[in-house]
C-alpha positions, 0 to 999 in steps of 0.5 A, a space after each residue: 540461494 545466497 540470502 545474506 544481503 536480504 537478511 542484513 536488510 531485514 536485520 534478522 538472521 535465520 536459524 533455519 535456512 529451510 524456513 527462509 527458503 519456504 518463505 521465498 518459494 511461490 506456489 508456482 515453483 512447486 514443493 513446499 511453498 509460502 502460502 501458509 507462512 503468508 497466512 501467519 505473517 498477515 496476522 502477525 503484521 496486523 497485530 504489530 501495526 495495530 499496537 504501534 499505531 495505538 502507542 504512537 497516536 494516543 488521541 486518534 479515534 478507532 475509525 481513523 486507526 483502522 484506516 491507518 492500519 488498512 493503509 499500512 497492510 494493504 498490497 501496495 504498501 507491502 509491495 513497496 517495502 518488498 521492492 525496497 528490499 529487492 525481494 523479487 531477486 530472492 523469490 523462487 518462481 516457476 518458469 511461467 511466473 518468471 517469464 511473465 515478470 512475477 518477481 515484479 508483481 505487487 501481489 507476489 511481492 506482498 505475499 512474499 513479505 508477509 511469508 517472511 514475517 511469518 517465518 521470522 515469527 516461527 524461527 525466532 519469536 513474536 518479539 523478533 518479528 515485531 522488531 523487524 516489522 517496526 524497523 521496516 515500517 517506522 519511517 512510514 508510520 510516523 509520516 501518516 496523517 490520520 486526517 487525510 489518509 484514506 480520503 479521496 481527492 473530492 472529499 479532501 477538496 470539499 473539506 479544504 473549501 468548507 474550512 475556509 468558507 469558500 463555495 464548493 467546486 462545480 464539476 462539468 463533463 467536457 467530453 465523452 468519447 469511445 464506445 459505450 463499454 469503453 468510454 473516456 471522460 474529460 471533466 472540468 473542476 471549477 472553484 468560482 470563489 478562487 477563479 481556479 479550474 483544472 481538467 481531469 480524465 478517466 474511464 468513468 465520470 467519477 474517476 475523471 472528477 477525482 483526477 480534476 480535484 486532485 490537480 486543484 488540491 496540489 495547486 492549493 497546497 
């Protein structure tokens, strides 16, 4: 396994090739896998991101900092970073996972990245792990908006209108199709004060309302 390109992207060279191999080994491959390293890396990642947010956002309240950290360490964010590193090309997976596209699965990519962080911590030091994490996360951390992060489109739309003293939107169900266990909703969101409306669709009334609100938000920006 030639992992030189991966190490260059991480900005870290492993002293122990065996430790890196373990970090890249999924349990489906057999033998020593990366689950314990993933556990360790998750803790290191949470500590480093919390510290960096504390340093960068000195006036942000604890609740907002918690939401920002949750966004940074969630599976989707981790898998996006892992994909940018082409981590899936280096993972050791069992035959079944390979055939089912496990090297692209967000959960496997996210776990693999956490395992690598844990491996860097053991192979080098907490300082080295912190340096790598900050290098990977710095562009993302600096673009976070604590005022909107973690809020759904309906909430953001309501806050936008309230801030401008505009009447709140109305949501009307236009159609409901499908069987009771698998319904599809189409909802119209109307802002009477601005003479604007948008349609949203989803597998529930709530998701359709959120989709409609999001469309209106995008138009108002």
